[in-house]
C-alpha positions in Angstrom: -6.7 18.0 42.4 -8.4 14.7 43.0 -7.6 14.9 46.7 -9.0 18.4 46.9 -12.2 17.4 45.1 -12.7 14.4 47.4 -12.3 16.6 50.4 -14.8 19.1 49.1 -17.3 16.3 48.3 -16.8 14.6 51.7 -17.3 18.0 53.5 -19.7 19.4 51.1 -21.8 21.3 53.6 -18.8 22.8 55.2 -17.4 23.9 51.8 -20.6 25.6 50.9 -20.9 27.4 54.3 -17.3 28.6 54.0 -18.0 30.2 50.6 -21.2 31.8 51.8 -19.5 33.1 54.9 -16.7 34.6 52.8 -19.3 36.2 50.5 -21.3 37.6 53.4 -18.2 38.8 55.4 -16.5 40.6 52.5 -19.8 42.2 51.4 -20.5 43.4 54.9 -17.0 44.8 55.2 -17.4 46.6 51.9 -20.7 48.1 53.0 -19.2 49.4 56.2 -16.0 50.7 54.7 -17.7 52.2 51.6 -15.9 52.6 48.2 -12.8 54.6 47.4 -12.2 54.6 43.7 -10.0 57.0 41.8 -9.7 57.8 38.0 -6.2 59.4 38.3 -4.8 59.3 34.8 -1.8 61.5 35.8 1.5 60.0 34.8 4.5 60.8 36.9 6.6 63.7 35.5 4.2 64.6 32.6 3.9 68.2 31.6 0.1 68.3 32.2 0.8 66.8 35.7 3.2 69.6 36.5 0.5 72.2 35.4 -2.2 70.6 37.6 0.2 70.4 40.5 1.1 74.1 40.2 -2.5 75.1 40.0 -3.4 73.1 43.0 -0.4 74.3 45.1 -0.2 78.0 44.1 -3.8 79.0 43.3 -6.2 78.2 46.1 -9.4 76.8 44.7 -8.2 76.6 41.1 -7.0 73.0 41.6 -10.5 71.8 42.2 -12.9 70.5 39.6 -14.5 73.1 37.4 -18.0 72.5 36.1 -20.4 74.6 34.1 -24.0 75.7 34.6 -25.5 76.5 31.2 -28.8 78.2 30.5 -30.5 78.8 27.2 -33.6 80.5 25.9 -35.3 80.4 22.5 -37.3 83.5 23.4 -35.6 86.8 24.0 -32.2 87.0 25.6 -30.4 85.8 28.7 -29.6 89.4 29.4 -33.2 90.3 30.2 -33.9 91.5 33.7 -36.0 88.5 34.8 -33.6 85.9 33.6 -30.6 87.8 35.0 -32.3 88.2 38.4 -33.4 84.6 38.7 -30.1 83.1 37.6 -28.0 85.5 39.8 -30.0 84.4 42.8 -29.4 80.8 41.9 -25.7 81.3 41.5 -25.5 83.1 44.8 -27.1 80.0 46.4 -24.7 77.7 44.6 -21.7 79.7 46.0 -22.8 78.9 49.5 -23.2 75.1 49.1 -20.7 72.8 50.8 -17.8 71.9 48.6 -18.1 74.9 46.2 -15.0 77.1 46.2 -16.1 79.8 43.8 -18.7 80.7 41.2 -18.0 83.0 38.3 -21.2 84.5 36.8 -21.4 86.0 33.3 -23.2 89.0 34.8 -20.2 89.8 37.1 -17.3 92.1 36.0 -14.9 89.1 35.6 -17.5 87.1 33.6 -16.7 88.5 30.2 -17.2 86.2 27.2 -19.6 83.9 29.0 -22.7 85.1 27.0 -23.0 84.0 23.4 -23.1 86.6 20.6 -26.8 85.9 19.9 -27.6 86.5 23.6 -29.5 83.2 23.9 -26.9 81.1 25.8 -24.8 81.9 28.9 -22.8 79.9 31.4 -21.3 80.2 34.8 -18.2 78.3 36.1 -18.6 76.5 39.4 -15.3 75.5 40.9 -15.3 72.9 43.7 -12.7 72.7 46.5 -11.4 69.3 45.3 -11.2 67.1 42.3 -14.2 65.1 41.2 -12.7 61.8 42.3 -12.5 63.1 45.9 -15.8 64.9 45.9 -18.8 63.4 47.7 -21.6 62.6 45.3 -24.1 64.4 47.6 -22.3 67.7 47.2 -22.4 67.4 43.4 -26.1 66.4 43.5 -26.9 69.5 45.6 -25.4 71.7 42.9 -27.3 69.9 40.2 -30.6 70.1 42.1 -30.2 73.8 42.9 -29.3 74.8 39.4 -32.0 72.7 37.8 -34.6 74.4 40.0 -34.0 77.7 38.1 -35.4 76.1 34.8 -38.7 77.4 33.5 -40.9 76.8 30.5 -38.9 79.3 28.5 -35.4 78.7 30.1 -33.4 75.5 29.9 -30.8 74.9 32.5 -28.2 72.1 32.1 -24.9 71.3 33.8 -21.6 69.8 32.6 -18.3 68.6 34.1 -16.8 65.7 35.9 -18.5 66.4 39.2 -21.9 66.6 37.5 -21.2 63.3 35.8 -21.1 61.7 39.2 -24.8 62.3 39.6 -25.7 60.5 36.4 -24.2 57.2 37.1 -24.9 54.0 35.1 -28.6 53.4 35.4 -28.6 50.1 33.5 -25.8 48.4 35.5 -28.0 46.0 37.4 -30.2 45.3 34.4 -27.2 44.3 32.4 -26.1 41.8 35.1 -29.6 40.3 35.2 -29.9 40.0 31.4 -26.5 38.4 31.1 -27.3 35.8 33.8 -30.7 35.0 32.4 -29.3 34.5 28.9 -26.6 32.2 30.3 -29.2 30.2 32.2 -31.2 29.6 29.0 -28.1 28.5 27.1 -27.1 26.2 29.9 -30.6 24.6 30.1 -30.6 24.1 26.3 -27.2 22.5 26.5 -27.9 20.2 29.5 -31.6 19.7 29.6 -31.3 19.7 33.4 -32.4 22.5 35.7 -29.8 21.4 38.4 -27.0 21.2 35.9 -27.9 24.6 34.5 -28.1 26.2 38.0 -24.8 25.0 39.3 -22.5 27.0 37.0 -24.6 30.1 37.7 -24.5 29.6 41.4 -20.8 29.0 41.4 -20.1 32.1 39.3 -22.4 34.3 41.3 -20.9 33.4 44.7 -17.3 33.8 43.5 -17.9 37.0 41.5 -20.0 38.5 44.3 -17.1 38.0 46.7 -14.7 39.5 44.3 -16.9 42.5 43.6 -17.1 43.4 47.2 -13.4 42.7 47.6 -12.5 45.2 44.9 -14.4 47.8 46.9 -12.1 47.1 49.9 -9.0 47.0 47.6 -9.7 50.7 46.7 -8.8 51.7 50.2 -5.2 50.4 49.9 -4.3 51.3 46.3 -5.6 53.3 43.3 -8.5 51.5 41.7 -10.5 52.9 38.8 -14.3 53.3 39.3 -15.0 50.9 36.4 -12.8 48.1 37.9 -15.7 46.5 39.8 -17.8 46.4 36.6 -14.9 45.1 34.6 -14.2 42.4 37.2 -17.9 41.5 37.1 -17.9 41.4 33.3 -14.8 39.1 33.2 -15.8 37.0 36.3 -19.3 36.1 35.1 -18.0 35.2 31.7 -15.1 33.0 32.7 -16.8 31.8 35.9 -19.8 30.3 34.1 -17.6 28.9 31.4 -15.1 27.2 33.8 -18.0 25.7 35.7 -19.6 24.6 32.4 -16.5 22.6 31.4 -16.4 20.8 34.7 -20.1 20.0 34.8 -19.9 18.7 31.3 -17.1 16.3 32.3 -19.0 15.3 35.4 -22.1 14.4 33.4 -20.0 12.3 31.1 -18.8 10.4 34.1 -22.3 9.7 35.3 -23.3 8.4 31.9 -20.3 6.1 32.0 -21.6 4.6 35.2 -19.4 6.4 37.8 -20.9 7.3 41.1 -21.6 10.9 41.9 -18.5 11.2 44.1 -16.3 9.5 41.5 -17.7 11.6 38.6 -17.2 14.9 40.5 -13.7 13.9 41.6 -12.7 12.8 38.2 -14.1 16.0 36.6 -12.0 18.2 38.9 -8.9 16.0 38.5 -9.1 16.2 34.7 -11.0 19.2 33.4 -10.4 21.1 36.7 -6.7 21.1 35.9 -7.3 22.7 32.6 -9.5 25.3 34.3 -6.7 26.1 36.7 -4.2 26.4 33.9 -6.6 28.5 31.8 -7.2 30.8 34.8 -3.5 31.1 35.4 -3.0 32.3 31.8 -5.7 34.9 32.2 -4.1 36.2 35.5 -0.7 36.3 33.9 -2.0 38.3 31.0 -3.8 40.7 33.4 -0.8 41.1 35.7 1.3 41.9 32.7 -0.1 45.4 33.1 2.2 45.8 36.2 5.2 46.2 33.9 3.8 49.5 32.8 4.3 50.9 36.3 1.1 53.0 36.2 -0.8 53.2 39.4 -4.1 53.6 37.6 -3.6 50.3 35.7 -2.1 48.4 38.6 -5.3 48.6 40.5 -7.3 47.4 37.5 -4.9 44.5 36.9 -5.0 43.2 40.5 -8.8 43.7 40.8 -9.5 41.7 37.6 -7.0 39.0 38.6 -8.6 38.7 42.0 -11.9 38.0 40.3 -10.4 35.3 38.1 -8.6 33.6 41.0 -11.8 33.4 43.0 -13.8 32.0 40.1 -11.2 29.3 39.5 -11.1 28.5 43.2 -14.9 28.2 43.3 -14.9 26.0 40.2 -12.7 23.4 41.8 -14.0 23.6 45.4 -17.6 24.9 45.6 -18.8 23.3 42.4 -17.9 19.7 43.3 -19.7 20.2 46.6 -22.8 21.4 44.8 -22.5 18.5 42.3 -22.5 16.2 45.2 -25.7 17.8 46.6 -27.4 17.6 43.1 -26.6 13.9 42.7 -27.8 12.3 39.5 -30.1 15.3 38.9 -27.2 16.7 37.0 -28.5 14.5 34.2 -31.9 15.2 32.5 -34.8 13.0 33.2 -34.4 11.3 29.8 -30.7 10.7 30.5 -31.4 9.2 33.9 -34.1 6.9 32.5 -31.8 5.8 29.7 -29.0 5.1 32.2 -31.4 3.0 34.3 -32.7 0.9 31.4 -29.6 0.6 29.2 -26.8 0.9 31.7 -23.6 2.9 31.3 -22.8 4.1 27.8 -19.9 6.2 26.5 -20.7 9.5 25.0 -19.5 9.3 21.4 -19.3 12.7 19.6 -21.8 13.1 16.7 -24.0 15.5 14.9 -22.9 18.9 13.6 -19.6 18.9 15.6 -18.4 15.7 13.8 -19.6 16.9 10.4 -17.8 20.2 10.9 -14.6 18.5 12.0 -14.6 16.3 8.9 -15.4 19.3 6.6 -12.4 21.2 8.0 -10.2 18.2 7.4 -11.3 17.9 3.8 -10.9 21.6 2.9 -8.1 23.1 5.2 -6.7 25.5 2.6 -9.9 27.0 1.4 -11.4 27.4 4.9 -8.1 28.6 6.4 -7.9 31.3 3.7 -11.5 32.3 4.3 -11.0 32.6 8.1 -7.8 34.7 7.6 -9.6 37.0 5.2 -12.5 37.6 7.7 -10.0 38.4 10.5 -8.0 40.8 8.2 -11.1 42.6 7.1 -12.4 43.2 10.6 -8.9 44.3 11.7 -8.6 47.1 9.1 -10.4 49.8 11.2 -7.7 49.2 13.9 -5.2 51.1 11.7 -7.2 54.3 12.2 -7.3 53.9 16.0 -7.3 57.3 17.7 -6.6 57.4 21.4 -7.8 60.5 23.1 -10.5 62.3 25.2 -13.9 60.6 25.0 -15.7 63.5 26.7 -19.3 64.4 27.6 -20.0 65.2 24.0 -20.1 61.4 23.6 -22.7 60.9 26.3 -26.3 59.9 25.4 -28.3 62.8 24.0 -30.8 62.8 26.9 -28.2 63.5 29.7 -27.7 66.9 31.2 -24.0 66.8 30.6 -24.5 66.1 26.9 -27.1 68.9 26.7 -24.7 71.4 28.4 -21.9 70.3 26.1 -23.9 70.9 23.0 -25.3 74.2 24.2 -21.7 75.5 24.9 -20.4 74.2 21.5 -23.3 75.8 19.6 -23.0 79.2 21.5 -19.3 79.6 22.0 -17.5 77.1 19.7 -16.4 73.5 20.5 -13.2 74.4 22.2 -14.9 76.0 25.2 -15.7 72.5 26.4 -12.0 71.7 26.9 -9.9 74.8 27.4 -6.1 74.4 27.8 -4.4 75.7 30.9 -1.0 77.3 30.6 0.7 77.5 34.0 4.2 79.1 34.5 6.7 79.5 37.3 8.2 83.0 37.4 11.6 83.9 38.6 12.3 87.6 38.2 11.3 90.5 36.0 12.4 89.0 32.8 10.1 86.0 33.3 7.2 88.3 34.1 7.8 90.3 31.0 8.0 87.2 28.8 4.7 86.0 30.4 3.0 89.3 29.6 3.9 88.9 26.0 2.8 85.3 25.7 -1.0 86.1 25.1 -0.2 88.1 22.0 1.9 85.2 20.7 -0.9 82.7 21.4 -3.6 84.8 19.7 -1.7 84.4 16.4 -1.3 80.7 16.7 -3.2 78.4 14.4 -6.0 76.6 16.3 -6.5 79.1 19.1 -10.0 80.7 19.3 -9.4 82.9 22.3 -6.9 83.6 25.1 -8.0 84.6 28.6 -6.3 87.1 30.9 -3.2 86.2 32.9 -3.9 85.4 36.5 -1.1 85.7 39.1 -1.1 84.0 42.5 -0.7 86.0 45.7 3.1 85.8 45.8 3.4 86.6 42.2 5.7 83.7 41.4 3.2 81.7 39.4 0.9 82.7 36.6 -1.8 81.0 34.6 -4.0 81.7 31.6 -6.6 79.9 29.7 -6.5 79.1 26.0 -9.7 78.0 24.2 -9.0 76.0 21.0 -11.1 76.3 17.9 -11.7 72.5 17.9 -13.4 70.1 20.4 -11.3 68.5 23.2 -11.4 65.1 21.6 -10.4 66.4 18.1 -7.0 65.5 16.6 -6.7 69.2 15.8 -6.7 70.0 19.5 -4.0 67.4 20.1 -2.0 69.0 17.3 -2.5 72.4 19.0 -1.1 71.0 22.3 1.9 69.7 20.4 2.4 73.0 18.6 2.3 75.0 21.8 4.8 72.7 23.5 7.3 72.5 20.7 7.0 75.9 19.0 5.1 78.6 20.7 6.0 78.2 24.4 9.8 77.7 23.6 9.8 81.0 21.7 8.3 82.7 24.7 10.8 81.1 27.1 13.8 82.0 25.0 16.6 83.8 26.9 14.7 83.6 30.2 14.3 81.2 33.0 10.5 81.1 32.4 8.9 77.6 32.6 5.5 77.3 31.0 3.5 74.0 31.3 0.6 73.2 29.0 -2.2 71.3 30.8 -5.9 70.8 30.5 -8.1 67.8 29.7 -6.7 67.1 26.2 -3.1 67.6 27.3 -3.5 65.2 30.2 -5.1 62.5 28.0 -2.4 63.0 25.4 0.3 62.6 28.0 -1.3 59.5 29.4 -1.8 58.0 25.9 1.8 58.8 25.0 3.1 57.0 28.1 1.0 53.9 27.4 1.9 53.8 23.7 5.5 54.1 24.5 5.4 51.1 26.9 2.9 49.1 24.8 5.6 47.0 22.9 7.2 46.0 26.1 3.9 45.0 27.6 2.7 43.0 24.6 6.1 41.3 24.4 5.9 40.3 28.1 2.4 38.9 27.8 3.1 37.0 24.6 6.4 35.6 26.0 4.8 34.4 29.3 1.8 32.9 27.4 4.1 31.1 25.0 6.2 29.6 27.8 3.1 28.2 29.5 1.9 26.6 26.3 5.4 25.3 25.6 5.4 23.6 29.0 1.9 22.3 28.6 2.1 20.9 25.0 5.8 20.4 24.5 5.7 21.9 21.1 7.2 25.0 19.5 4.5 25.3 16.9 1.5 25.4 19.3 2.7 28.5 21.3 3.7 30.4 18.1 0.3 29.7 16.5 -1.5 30.7 19.7 0.5 34.0 19.8 -0.5 34.8 16.2 -4.1 33.9 16.8 -4.3 36.0 19.9 -2.9 39.0 18.1 -5.4 38.4 15.3 -8.3 38.3 17.9 -7.1 41.5 19.5 -6.7 43.3 16.2 -10.1 42.2 14.8 -12.0 43.0 18.1 -10.4 46.4 18.2 -11.5 46.9 14.6 -15.1 46.4 15.8 -14.6 48.8 18.7 -13.2 51.5 16.4 -16.1 51.1 13.9 -18.7 51.4 16.6 -17.2 53.9 19.1 -14.8 56.0 17.1 -16.6 56.0 13.7 -20.0 56.0 15.4 -21.5 53.1 13.4 -24.6 52.4 15.5 -23.4 53.9 18.8 -26.4 56.3 19.0 -28.8 53.4 18.4 -27.2 51.5 21.3 -27.6 54.5 23.5 -23.9 55.1 23.8 -23.7 58.6 22.4 -21.8 59.7 19.3 -18.5 58.6 17.9 -15.3 59.7 19.5 -11.7 58.7 20.4 -10.9 55.5 22.2 -9.9 55.8 25.9 -6.0 55.7 26.2 -6.1 52.9 28.8 -8.4 50.7 26.8 -5.8 49.0 24.6 -3.7 47.9 27.5 -6.6 46.5 29.5 -8.1 44.9 26.5 -4.9 43.3 25.3 -4.5 41.7 28.8 -8.1 40.4 29.0 -8.3 39.3 25.4 -5.0 37.4 25.5 -6.1 35.6 28.6 -9.6 34.7 27.3 -8.2 33.7 23.9 -5.8 31.3 25.6 -8.7 29.6 27.4 -10.2 28.0 24.2 -6.7 27.2 23.0 -6.0 25.2 26.1 -9.3 23.3 26.0 -9.1 22.6 22.3 -5.4 21.7 21.9 -5.2 19.7 25.2 -7.7 17.2 23.7 -5.8 17.1 20.4 -2.5 16.6 22.4 -4.0 13.7 24.3 -5.0 12.0 21.1 -1.6 12.7 19.5 0.3 11.1 22.5 -1.9 8.0 22.1 -1.7 7.5 18.3 0.9 9.8 16.8 -1.6 10.5 14.0 -1.9 14.3 13.5 -5.0 14.2 11.3 -6.8 12.0 13.8 -5.7 14.1 16.7 -7.0 17.3 15.1 -10.2 15.7 13.9 -11.0 14.1 17.3 -10.0 17.2 19.3 -12.3 19.5 17.3 -15.2 17.0 17.2 -15.1 16.3 21.0 -14.6 19.9 22.2 -16.5 21.8 19.5 -19.9 21.6 21.1 -18.8 22.6 24.6 -16.6 25.4 23.3 -19.4 26.8 21.2 -21.8 26.7 24.2 -19.3 28.4 26.4 -18.7 31.0 23.8 -22.4 31.8 23.4 -22.7 32.2 27.2 -19.7 34.5 27.4 -20.8 36.5 24.4 -24.3 36.9 25.9 -22.9 38.1 29.2 -20.5 40.5 27.6 -23.1 42.0 25.3 -25.5 42.5 28.1 -23.2 45.0 29.7 -23.9 47.3 26.8 -27.1 48.0 28.7 -25.1 49.5 31.5 -25.2 52.9 29.8 -21.5 53.4 30.7 -19.4 54.1 27.5 -16.2 52.5 28.9 -17.9 49.4 30.2 -19.8 49.1 26.8 -16.5 49.3 25.0 -15.2 46.4 27.1 -18.4 44.4 26.6 -18.4 44.8 22.8 -14.7 44.2 22.5 -14.7 41.1 24.6 -17.9 39.8 22.9 -16.4 40.3 19.4 -13.1 38.7 20.5 -14.8 35.6 21.9 -17.1 35.2 18.9 -14.2 35.5 16.5 -12.0 33.3 18.7 -14.5 30.5 19.1 -16.3 30.5 15.7 -13.5 31.6 13.4 -10.1 30.9 15.0 -10.4 27.8 17.2 -13.0 26.0 15.2 -11.8 27.0 11.7 -8.4 28.6 11.3 -6.5 26.7 14.0 -7.6 23.2 12.9 -7.1 24.1 9.3 -3.5 25.2 10.0 -2.8 22.1 12.1 -4.0 19.9 9.3 -1.7 21.7 6.8 1.3 21.5 9.1 0.9 17.9 10.0 3.4 16.4 12.5 5.3 19.7 12.6 2.7 20.9 15.0 4.3 18.8 17.7 7.9 19.4 16.9 10.2 20.1 19.8 14.1 20.1 19.7 15.5 17.2 21.5 17.7 19.3 23.8 14.7 21.5 24.8 12.7 18.3 25.4 15.2 17.1 27.9 15.4 20.5 29.7 11.7 21.2 30.0 9.8 19.9 33.1 6.8 17.6 32.4 3.4 18.8 33.3 -0.1 17.7 32.2 -2.8 20.3 31.6 -5.7 17.8 31.6 -4.9 14.2 32.6 -6.8 11.6 30.5 -9.4 9.5 32.3 -8.6 6.1 31.0 -5.7 6.7 28.6 -2.2 5.8 29.5 0.3 8.6 29.3 3.7 8.1 27.8 6.7 8.8 30.0 8.9 9.9 27.2 7.1 11.3 24.2 8.7 10.5 21.0 7.7 13.5 19.0 9.1 13.9 15.5 8.1 16.2 12.7 7.3 13.1 10.6 4.1 12.7 12.6 5.1 9.5 14.5 4.9 8.9 18.3 6.2 5.4 18.7 5.9 5.2 22.5 2.3 6.3 22.5 1.2 4.3 19.4 1.9 1.0 21.2 -1.0 1.7 23.6 -3.7 2.0 21.0 -5.0 -1.6 21.0 -4.7 -1.8 24.8 -6.8 1.4 25.1 -9.6 0.1 22.9 -9.8 -3.1 24.8 -9.6 -1.4 28.2 -12.4 1.1 27.4 -14.5 -1.8 25.9 -14.2 -3.6 29.2 -15.3 -0.5 31.2 -18.2 0.5 29.1 -19.4 -2.8 27.5 -19.0 -1.3 24.1 -17.5 -3.5 21.4 -14.2 -2.7 20.0 -15.6 -2.8 16.5 -18.2 -0.1 17.4 -15.6 1.9 19.2 -13.4 2.0 16.2 -16.2 3.2 13.9 -16.7 6.6 15.4 -15.0 9.9 14.4 -11.7 8.9 15.8 -11.2 6.6 12.9 -13.3 8.2 10.2 -10.8 9.8 7.7 -11.8 13.1 6.4 
């Protein structure tokens, strides 16, 4: 790492130009190639997948996306001649637009049931020739514009459906990015007091994240990548990118204050803290790539896209950042710090203030504070037990959107189930199958939860049939999911009895339930893989059994509590309307997997930075109380600053207006806040004080087997070649170096040994 940093400083202009060239080249390529995202939730072999496949292959046009044009009047009826004439003309125009396969009007013979009983609301079904993911936005926009033109002072016209949603977009995406960066800049300036030191982490993060953002667009051309993957990558990249750069700049500034040259300080920062950054980034990537074990194409693209962002932010932190630090020179220090350095000479940075007082407070009251922290985490985790995975549909959109207006009009006029009808598709083989299919509608009409059943439609060859079932409940309701299960396990099997008939239940709710079922079934394996890999990394880094186990428990606690916050806001609807995120509804099926990956990775970051400093002190002294006290005091301020930055960036993405991105933002912000201010600065040190030397226990045989690595090499502290860890709290090999270390640092800094021994390192709690 030191050699890499020296090369980047020596060739600082070349390093900066290489990064700018990469940013410009990838961005230009992404502009030329365009984007190719896909939200394909289909799971291989699922029943809903078979239904969609049969519709697409056997019924020309029915496999495309179906959207609704809804019109409503408060005066008179939609059956009046004027309304009927104007809307019929509009629907005829829609049928001729590019990409439209068919339009079913309520005024046509086959449009029965599309006018409400009170005559004030009606809707037409517009079916496109392809699914929404494959549909050009311009074609969907043309349909919206044409339909909206029919609105008058007495007639409201709105549209709903996946294709229509393409035209709404996320209007606040760019503002959220700007707000996040501005808040981060303010926090950095308050922390450093230097404009240059504040700008460098931002510049490093923006270059790396910008390159990754464009690269994700190119990635969509070679594999399935969800449309929210770029925003998710941006969310994660800005957070970790600014934080990683913050840690390195902080170490660089300490070196300058200690009298090192700019080159020495930058090199030393990368060689020490830079190693911790690489390790932390590796843990994030491992957690993200854990999604690959699920073998779901939809999540594979998200995992690789997010990992690409983290890799580039780490690379920029250890290459671009030292080059920029070299350009900045001593301006990385504030004017006051530069003046003090010039008049008083080099001085060590001894921790003080609130960080020290807090460290001593935790040491004095570990049981009380540990119990309080555990109680807070448990309380916030309680809503997680009511987590409902399902269809978060357009009924959860902001109230001002046309999709939400159309959804509400349909629900009011025809019942909530019309917004998410189920599609039953069957393969027929002979007269017996056709007879059984003809009897199925009567059986369905007597089924609990069914509002209406449409007529049976046969394809041209007569070997495939389909019919539509409208539930009495909304698509996102548990009752609709129960109906899907009832149809599959009870009603359909009775219809198929003694025949070769195969009926598949599909539709929006069915497809989401199948996707959620697949994920939930594989979730234990996924969580087990992520926890195991994370524990192995920590075992190698800190040569302790207790540290990885505590980290695993803490990570699970952070995930559970943050999900509790997400459930309260997005599922229960506590404040979601005030945030402009629509009403309460189910949590997206893919959210738990992605969030577990991201949260495990981010939670590990603070664990690495906090415990690595404790471990360094433990190796030197063998005193657990001192190690915990010093580690918390010396890392508390920078961890808290980093957490505030990351929380600000994540919360800013709530302004994007996208429900899924807002879920990610709030979940990540809650997890980081709890991790930094409750777990790492309260519960973890409290537990480590209570456990004493057992924190660092490692079986002798395992100690001999494990390779020796160092997460963050100490700057002036000798490292023991053979740690003598024992559960009693003694480390004889390292303790011998204590006096030598004090004298050595005294010679380097000019600080007396007496003064050095009087700081927090030797102040008993």
